[in-house]
N, C-alpha and C positions, 0 to 999 in steps of 0.2 A: 352474449352477442355473437352474431353470425357475420362473418366478413366474406364477401364474394370474391375478393382478390387481395393480393399482397399490398397493393396501394391503399385499400380500405383498412387493412390491418395496421399498416404503418401510420395512417392518418388518425386512427383511434377515435373516430367520430368527431373529429375537430380538435381533439386534445392531444394529438400525437406529439407536438413540439414539447408540451409540458411533460408528458409521460416519458418519452425517450430522452429528453433533457435531464429528467430526474434520474433515470437509470445511468446516464453518462456521468452525471455529477457524482453519484454514488460510487461508480467505478473509479473515477479519478481520486476521490477521497480515500477509498480502500487501497489503491495502488500507492498513494502518497504515504499512508500510514504504514504499509508494509516496507516501503523504502526507508522511511525514518526509523522504523524498528530495526531493520538490518544495519543501518548506520550506527545506531546506539549500541547494538550488540557487538559490532566490530570494534567500536571505540572502547567498550568495556573489556572485551577480550584483549585488546592491545594494552590497556591499562593494567590488567592483571598480569600479563606476560612481562611488562616492564617491572612490576613489583616483584615478581618471582626472580627475575634476573638481578635486580638490585639486592634482594635478600641473599641470593646465592653468592654474589660478589662480597657482601659483608661477612658472610660465614667463612669464606676462604681466607679473609685477611686476618 
């Protein structure tokens, strides 16, 4: 396809809302997945640290 201007490119031959909406939704889902992954990683890291501290305290007693 040839576009003569940026507005033609953004319109995508009448399908611009669908095309750019799909890209936006994909970006939102990817950002959400990365955020949730970081939260799970942080929670697991905290859980492991708590376990190590607990086992260290039990070994000293």
